[in-house]
N, C-alpha and C positions, 0 to 999 in steps of 0.2 A: 504494500500500500504506500502511496506517495502522500503521506499526511501533510508534508510541507506544501504541496500544491493546494490542498484543501484550505490550509491555514492562510496561504497567500491570497487565495480567491476570496475567502470570507473577510480578511483584513481590508480588501479593496471593495467590499460590499458588492461583489459580482456573483451572479448565478452561474451555474454550469453552462446554461444556454448562452449567456452573454460571452463567456470565454470561448466556448465552442464556435460561436459565430465569428469572433475575432480571429480564430485560428483557421476558419474555413472548413470545419469538420462538424459532424453531428454531435448533439448533446450526449447521445448514447456512447459514441466513441470517446468523447472527452471523459465521461464517467468511467469508462474502462481504463483510460490512462491514469486517472486519479486513483483508482482502486488497484492499480498494478496488474490489470488483466490484459493489457495491450502494451505494445512497445516496451519490452523489457529494458531496452536502452533507448533513450530519446535521441533522435538524430539531431544534427546540428541546426537544421532549419527550424524544427519544432522547439528546441531548447531556446534558440534566439528569439522566436516569437513569444514564448512564455516569459522570458526575461523582460522583453519590451512591455508586454501587457501588465506585468506585475511590478515594473519599475525596479528590478533587481539586476545584478550583473549576471553575465553568462557563467562566470565562475561560481556564483552562488548556486545556480541551477545544477551545475556539474558536481559541486561538492555534495549537495544533497542527494543527487542521483547515486553517487558512490556509496553513501551511507545507506540508501534504500536497497542496494543490491547485495 
């Protein structure tokens, strides 16, 4: 589970649907990413988009990805 993504999302007062729309994916797919059911390792494009959406660095995303795996 990628609890850090859920925390970032709720800290920004965004719904899963809002984040999914910003990423250009379905809410269901984003839900699977947040729950660790899809994309065992985030690709660079997705990680960069998430960093931009949540206002964090790419390094922050990758550090938390390492902890989640």
